C-alpha positions as a Python dict, from the first residue, in 0.01 Angstrom:
ca = {
    (1, 'M'): (0, 0, 0),
    (2, 'D'): (100, -171, -354),
    (3, 'V'): (215, -515, -390),
    (4, 'A'): (594, -379, -402),
    (5, 'T'): (581, -221, -82),
    (6, 'L'): (410, -533, 70),
    (7, 'Q'): (726, -706, -46),
    (8, 'Q'): (951, -495, 133),
    (9, 'Q'): (777, -474, 456),
    (10, 'L'): (723, -833, 492),
    (11, 'K'): (1109, -884, 458),
    (12, 'K'): (1191, -586, 720),
    (13, 'N'): (877, -608, 971),
    (14, 'P'): (646, -857, 1154),
    (15, 'P'): (358, -950, 944),
    (16, 'A'): (28, -790, 1036),
    (17, 'P'): (-296, -1032, 1162),
    (18, 'V'): (-504, -968, 862),
    (19, 'Y'): (-449, -845, 505),
    (20, 'L'): (-673, -780, 214),
    (21, 'V'): (-545, -792, -126),
    (22, 'L'): (-819, -621, -356),
    (23, 'G'): (-789, -592, -741),
    (24, 'T'): (-811, -797, -1059),
    (25, 'Q'): (-446, -796, -1165),
    (26, 'Q'): (-399, -1155, -1130),
    (27, 'A'): (-5, -1109, -1191),
    (28, 'L'): (-13, -890, -862),
    (29, 'Q'): (-243, -1127, -676),
    (30, 'K'): (10, -1391, -743),
    (31, 'Q'): (322, -1193, -638),
    (32, 'A'): (161, -1109, -342),
    (33, 'K'): (69, -1483, -264),
    (34, 'V'): (449, -1580, -334),
    (35, 'A'): (536, -1308, -53),
    (36, 'F'): (310, -1420, 199),
    (37, 'N'): (424, -1794, 139),
    (38, 'K'): (776, -1699, 217),
    (39, 'L'): (671, -1600, 562),
    (40, 'I'): (646, -1986, 632),
    (41, 'P'): (965, -2198, 625),
    (42, 'T'): (937, -2455, 353),
    (43, 'E'): (958, -2752, 600),
    (44, 'E'): (661, -2608, 797),
    (45, 'Q'): (430, -2531, 520),
    (46, 'V'): (232, -2867, 493),
    (47, 'M'): (127, -2808, 845),
    (48, 'N'): (100, -2415, 874),
    (49, 'V'): (-23, -2309, 551),
    (50, 'G'): (-383, -2325, 471),
    (51, 'N'): (-538, -2233, 125),
    (52, 'Y'): (-906, -2199, 73),
    (53, 'D'): (-1131, -2142, -229),
    (54, 'M'): (-1460, -1990, -111),
    (55, 'E'): (-1615, -2098, -427),
    (56, 'V'): (-1604, -2450, -293),
    (57, 'T'): (-1532, -2435, 76),
    (58, 'P'): (-1721, -2254, 357),
    (59, 'V'): (-1555, -1962, 529),
    (60, 'A'): (-1612, -2125, 857),
    (61, 'T'): (-1364, -2396, 754),
    (62, 'A'): (-1088, -2140, 696),
    (63, 'I'): (-1168, -1951, 1020),
    (64, 'D'): (-1132, -2297, 1219),
    (65, 'D'): (-787, -2331, 1074),
    (66, 'A'): (-715, -1973, 1159),
    (67, 'V'): (-798, -2000, 1519),
    (68, 'S'): (-550, -2307, 1552),
    (69, 'A'): (-210, -2250, 1701),
    (70, 'P'): (75, -2290, 1451),
    (71, 'F'): (225, -2648, 1454),
    (72, 'F'): (601, -2626, 1551),
    (73, 'G'): (628, -2269, 1407),
    (74, 'E'): (595, -1912, 1483),
    (75, 'H'): (303, -1835, 1233),
    (76, 'R'): (16, -2017, 1069),
    (77, 'L'): (-84, -1870, 718),
    (78, 'V'): (-439, -1872, 619),
    (79, 'M'): (-532, -1750, 271),
    (80, 'I'): (-901, -1708, 166),
    (81, 'N'): (-945, -1719, -227),
    (82, 'K'): (-1230, -1544, -400),
    (83, 'P'): (-1448, -1447, -85),
    (84, 'Y'): (-1734, -1328, -350),
    (85, 'F'): (-1970, -1298, -44),
    (86, 'L'): (-1789, -957, 20),
    (87, 'T'): (-1922, -831, -303),
    (88, 'S'): (-2251, -758, -464),
    (89, 'Q'): (-2195, -998, -728),
    (90, 'H'): (-2420, -1319, -762),
    (91, 'V'): (-2225, -1646, -794),
    (92, 'N'): (-2412, -1962, -897),
    (93, 'V'): (-2226, -2188, -632),
    (94, 'K'): (-2382, -2400, -355),
    (95, 'V'): (-2163, -2303, -57),
    (96, 'D'): (-2320, -2206, 274),
    (97, 'H'): (-2106, -1923, 441),
    (98, 'D'): (-2146, -1820, 775),
    (99, 'V'): (-2016, -1481, 742),
    (100, 'N'): (-2065, -1408, 1112),
    (101, 'E'): (-1762, -1670, 1176),
    (102, 'L'): (-1532, -1423, 975),
    (103, 'S'): (-1671, -1097, 1158),
    (104, 'N'): (-1617, -1246, 1508),
    (105, 'Y'): (-1272, -1352, 1417),
    (106, 'L'): (-1203, -989, 1269),
    (107, 'K'): (-1289, -863, 1605),
    (108, 'A'): (-1013, -1073, 1781),
    (109, 'P'): (-752, -1205, 1523),
    (110, 'E'): (-534, -1479, 1665),
    (111, 'P'): (-171, -1331, 1718),
    (112, 'T'): (15, -1637, 1565),
    (113, 'T'): (-204, -1642, 1239),
    (114, 'I'): (-171, -1442, 910),
    (115, 'L'): (-499, -1445, 773),
    (116, 'V'): (-515, -1312, 400),
    (117, 'L'): (-812, -1261, 183),
    (118, 'F'): (-723, -1262, -179),
    (119, 'A'): (-1014, -1052, -339),
    (120, 'P'): (-996, -1046, -740),
    (121, 'Y'): (-1252, -784, -773),
    (122, 'E'): (-1268, -411, -854),
    (123, 'K'): (-1452, -324, -522),
    (124, 'L'): (-1635, -493, -221),
    (125, 'D'): (-1990, -406, -114),
    (126, 'S'): (-1915, -151, 122),
    (127, 'R'): (-2291, -165, 271),
    (128, 'K'): (-2197, -494, 414),
    (129, 'G'): (-2094, -497, 780),
    (130, 'V'): (-1835, -766, 736),
    (131, 'V'): (-1682, -546, 483),
    (132, 'K'): (-1690, -237, 704),
    (133, 'L'): (-1533, -458, 970),
    (134, 'L'): (-1256, -578, 727),
    (135, 'K'): (-1152, -254, 603),
    (136, 'K'): (-1087, -120, 961),
    (137, 'T'): (-916, -454, 1068),
    (138, 'A'): (-703, -535, 755),
    (139, 'V'): (-393, -390, 596),
    (140, 'L'): (-517, -312, 238),
    (141, 'V'): (-302, -412, -54),
    (142, 'D'): (-366, -290, -399),
    (143, 'A'): (-376, -541, -684),
    (144, 'S'): (-587, -334, -936),
    (145, 'P'): (-440, -307, -1300),
    (146, 'L'): (-135, -81, -1320),
    (147, 'K'): (-142, 220, -1559),
    (148, 'E'): (104, 240, -1803),
    (149, 'V'): (391, 452, -1617),
    (150, 'A'): (344, 224, -1302),
    (151, 'A'): (349, -83, -1523),
    (152, 'R'): (675, 31, -1695),
    (153, 'K'): (857, 103, -1350),
    (154, 'A'): (731, -242, -1221),
    (155, 'V'): (849, -433, -1509),
    (156, 'Q'): (1186, -247, -1496),
    (157, 'G'): (1221, -355, -1139),
    (158, 'L'): (1172, -712, -1234),
    (159, 'F'): (1446, -697, -1511),
    (160, 'Q'): (1679, -535, -1233),
    (161, 'N'): (1591, -850, -1015),
    (162, 'Q'): (1702, -1060, -1261),
    (163, 'G'): (2035, -860, -1322),
    (164, 'V'): (1938, -761, -1672),
    (165, 'Q'): (1896, -433, -1850),
    (166, 'I'): (1624, -350, -2096),
    (167, 'E'): (1674, -89, -2355),
    (168, 'P'): (1456, 218, -2368),
    (169, 'D'): (1310, 105, -2715),
    (170, 'A'): (1291, -261, -2612),
    (171, 'M'): (1063, -149, -2336),
    (172, 'D'): (842, 61, -2561),
    (173, 'E'): (803, -254, -2799),
    (174, 'L'): (698, -460, -2484),
    (175, 'V'): (451, -212, -2391),
    (176, 'R'): (308, -162, -2720),
    (177, 'R'): (295, -552, -2794),
    (178, 'C'): (127, -609, -2444),
    (179, 'N'): (-108, -301, -2451),
    (180, 'A'): (68, -198, -2136),
    (181, 'D'): (-88, -460, -1929),
    (182, 'Y'): (143, -533, -1663),
    (183, 'G'): (39, -916, -1641),
    (184, 'R'): (152, -987, -2009),
    (185, 'M'): (464, -771, -1969),
    (186, 'S'): (574, -957, -1649),
    (187, 'A'): (501, -1302, -1784),
    (188, 'S'): (761, -1212, -2058),
    (189, 'V'): (1041, -1101, -1849),
    (190, 'K'): (1211, -1444, -1747),
    (191, 'Q'): (1205, -1538, -2109),
    (192, 'L'): (1356, -1212, -2216),
    (193, 'A'): (1608, -1249, -1965),
    (194, 'L'): (1725, -1577, -2052),
    (195, 'L'): (1730, -1467, -2442),
    (196, 'S'): (1958, -1161, -2312),
    (197, 'Y'): (2246, -1400, -2205),
    (198, 'P'): (2534, -1337, -2178),
    (199, 'E'): (2513, -980, -2260),
    (200, 'K'): (2216, -956, -2015),
    (201, 'R'): (2080, -677, -2225),
    (202, 'V'): (1703, -683, -2381),
    (203, 'T'): (1678, -510, -2741),
    (204, 'A'): (1368, -420, -2942),
    (205, 'A'): (1451, -707, -3171),
    (206, 'M'): (1428, -969, -2908),
    (207, 'V'): (1107, -841, -2759),
    (208, 'S'): (979, -842, -3138),
    (209, 'G'): (1107, -1193, -3193),
    (210, 'L'): (979, -1344, -2837),
    (211, 'V'): (664, -1161, -2756),
    (212, 'K'): (351, -1228, -2958),
    (213, 'Q'): (123, -925, -3038),
    (214, 'S'): (-222, -982, -2909),
    (215, 'L'): (-525, -990, -3160),
    (216, 'D'): (-644, -653, -3007),
    (217, 'N'): (-328, -510, -3094),
    (218, 'N'): (-297, -671, -3448),
    (219, 'V'): (-647, -510, -3512),
    (220, 'F'): (-531, -186, -3359),
    (221, 'H'): (-316, -139, -3651),
    (222, 'L'): (-543, -310, -3893),
    (223, 'V'): (-822, -61, -3813),
    (224, 'N'): (-574, 237, -3839),
    (225, 'A'): (-479, 115, -4220),
    (226, 'V'): (-875, 101, -4282),
    (227, 'L'): (-915, 444, -4125),
    (228, 'R'): (-636, 566, -4337),
    (229, 'R'): (-800, 409, -4655),
    (230, 'N'): (-475, 238, -4716),
    (231, 'Q'): (-623, -81, -4872),
    (232, 'K'): (-295, -248, -4953),
    (233, 'E'): (-165, -252, -4580),
    (234, 'A'): (-518, -307, -4444),
    (235, 'L'): (-551, -632, -4682),
    (236, 'G'): (-177, -741, -4597),
    (237, 'R'): (-261, -725, -4220),
    (238, 'Y'): (-585, -900, -4266),
    (239, 'Q'): (-404, -1195, -4467),
    (240, 'Q'): (-142, -1210, -4214),
    (241, 'L'): (-390, -1265, -3933),
    (242, 'L'): (-562, -1552, -4165),
    (243, 'A'): (-241, -1695, -4226),
    (244, 'A'): (-182, -1702, -3852),
    (245, 'Q'): (-490, -1930, -3836),
    (246, 'T'): (-707, -1659, -3680),
    (247, 'A'): (-1077, -1741, -3726),
    (248, 'P'): (-1256, -1460, -3988),
    (249, 'L'): (-1534, -1436, -3729),
    (250, 'A'): (-1280, -1351, -3456),
    (251, 'I'): (-1085, -1089, -3663),
    (252, 'N'): (-1407, -926, -3768),
    (253, 'G'): (-1549, -943, -3393),
    (254, 'A'): (-1219, -765, -3280),
    (255, 'L'): (-1255, -515, -3549),
    (256, 'I'): (-1609, -437, -3439),
    (257, 'N'): (-1523, -430, -3115),
    (258, 'Q'): (-1250, -169, -3192),
    (259, 'F'): (-1459, 47, -3399),
    (260, 'R'): (-1701, 42, -3116),
    (261, 'L'): (-1450, 148, -2865),
    (262, 'L'): (-1317, 432, -3083),
    (263, 'T'): (-1677, 552, -3150),
    (264, 'Q'): (-1707, 570, -2760),
    (265, 'I'): (-1371, 745, -2709),
    (266, 'K'): (-1472, 1003, -2971),
    (267, 'I'): (-1807, 1081, -2807),
    (268, 'L'): (-1667, 1083, -2464),
    (269, 'A'): (-1367, 1289, -2568),
    (270, 'Q'): (-1619, 1564, -2723),
    (271, 'R'): (-1805, 1585, -2402),
    (272, 'G'): (-1472, 1704, -2226),
    (273, 'L'): (-1382, 1374, -2033),
    (274, 'S'): (-1019, 1317, -1963),
    (275, 'Q'): (-822, 981, -2056),
    (276, 'G'): (-841, 861, -1693),
    (277, 'S'): (-1241, 917, -1686),
    (278, 'I'): (-1278, 761, -2017),
    (279, 'A'): (-1106, 436, -1899),
    (280, 'A'): (-1286, 439, -1586),
    (281, 'K'): (-1629, 480, -1770),
    (282, 'L'): (-1560, 255, -2036),
    (283, 'R'): (-1359, 1, -1802),
    (284, 'V'): (-1074, -35, -2033),
    (285, 'H'): (-707, -29, -1971),
    (286, 'P'): (-571, 345, -1983),
    (287, 'Y'): (-325, 267, -2254),
    (288, 'R'): (-592, 161, -2511),
    (289, 'V'): (-783, 481, -2431),
    (290, 'K'): (-455, 667, -2482),
    (291, 'L'): (-404, 510, -2829),
    (292, 'G'): (-774, 558, -2905),
    (293, 'L'): (-747, 932, -2865),
    (294, 'Q'): (-442, 955, -3084),
    (295, 'T'): (-657, 787, -3362),
    (296, 'V'): (-987, 939, -3304),
    (297, 'R'): (-878, 1298, -3331),
    (298, 'H'): (-782, 1243, -3714),
    (299, 'F'): (-1113, 1113, -3816),
    (300, 'K'): (-1484, 1232, -3814),
    (301, 'M'): (-1771, 1065, -3646),
    (302, 'E'): (-1936, 965, -3965),
    (303, 'T'): (-1617, 774, -4052),
    (304, 'L'): (-1604, 584, -3736),
    (305, 'T'): (-1981, 491, -3742),
    (306, 'N'): (-1980, 393, -4107),
    (307, 'G'): (-1683, 155, -4034),
    (308, 'Y'): (-1876, 6, -3740),
    (309, 'L'): (-2192, -32, -3936),
    (310, 'G'): (-2021, -183, -4219),
    (311, 'L'): (-1848, -432, -4010),
    (312, 'V'): (-2169, -554, -3854),
    (313, 'D'): (-2307, -603, -4193),
    (314, 'C'): (-1977, -801, -4283),
    (315, 'D'): (-2037, -1007, -3978),
    (316, 'R'): (-2391, -1103, -4080),
    (317, 'Q'): (-2272, -1212, -4425),
    (318, 'L'): (-1981, -1424, -4294),
    (319, 'K'): (-2234, -1598, -4097),
    (320, 'S'): (-2507, -1645, -4372),
    (321, 'S'): (-2319, -1671, -4703),
    (322, 'Q'): (-2048, -1865, -4844),
    (323, 'R'): (-1854, -1581, -4985),
    (324, 'S'): (-1484, -1567, -4917),
    (325, 'P'): (-1388, -1369, -4616),
    (326, 'E'): (-1103, -1192, -4783),
    (327, 'L'): (-1341, -1067, -5041),
    (328, 'L'): (-1595, -959, -4771),
    (329, 'F'): (-1345, -726, -4631),
    (330, 'Q'): (-1240, -610, -4938),
    (331, 'L'): (-1588, -504, -5026),
    (332, 'F'): (-1614, -332, -4708),
    (333, 'M'): (-1321, -151, -4753),
    (334, 'L'): (-1414, -24, -5079),
    (335, 'K'): (-1776, 56, -4940),
    (336, 'L'): (-1623, 261, -4669),
    (337, 'S'): (-1374, 450, -4880),
    (338, 'H'): (-1674, 570, -5097),
    (339, 'Q'): (-1874, 672, -4777),
    (340, 'T'): (-1598, 919, -4664),
}
């Protein structure tokens, strides 16, 4: 189930004994944690809520808490965070985990305890016996990054909960500025809701004025200006980034990453891969792939590779010479325009 379904079920039905919240979207992980905390009355939380970080605390400590009876309440909530031992990751921590303690607990969970494992990972290691047992026992809650359509719907719901309406073009602007990242979009909801008072209607102008564009988003538009050989626009956007105190090396690094991504998207698209398959293979948000596909169809592979190599050379000169970053960028633009 997704986090929204979890929230509804916890309001209407008795909780299950074990849950697994799996996925890398931190905003969804936090929403799930809030929903579970609401199950325990505020006055009981000191005694009946345990929160354990597996990178500093042995899992046996959390299980000892889980097998204890609730103190003057109906349920005890035990939350296990970052259980890296369920993955194939190698984490440099010095904690001795007796995974058998967890396995034994999963075979016979305490009926008055709600045990929740918050796993901020893409996946677990299904070869491990404890993971197989966990998947059989636990209710799985999906906290993986939302695709654009799902992110729009979820954010729309957050605005509705605030009693606020967001105009369609305002939602489009929010998606664009946040690269359809649900975490960034949801973080802006409360501020936009306050800004919309008393009309309680969010406009595109409000989004533009409040929500900052990420460096990647700014660089995406800069790259498009470069590829279109629009030197005036490209230089203007570059100067804006410098004026915003963005380090030249950071700008150039983001440009290199964007050209690399566009080149990879072009190659994979030519091989017949779909947008979703490309996003999965490159491990980037599908929205970035969507924008990339819209861009690369207008340019040859030679243009993309020349841009990438030119920026790599620019990076070398930024680190080894005293020439102005702005001048180096202009020289890069001139060279690229003569190559294509």
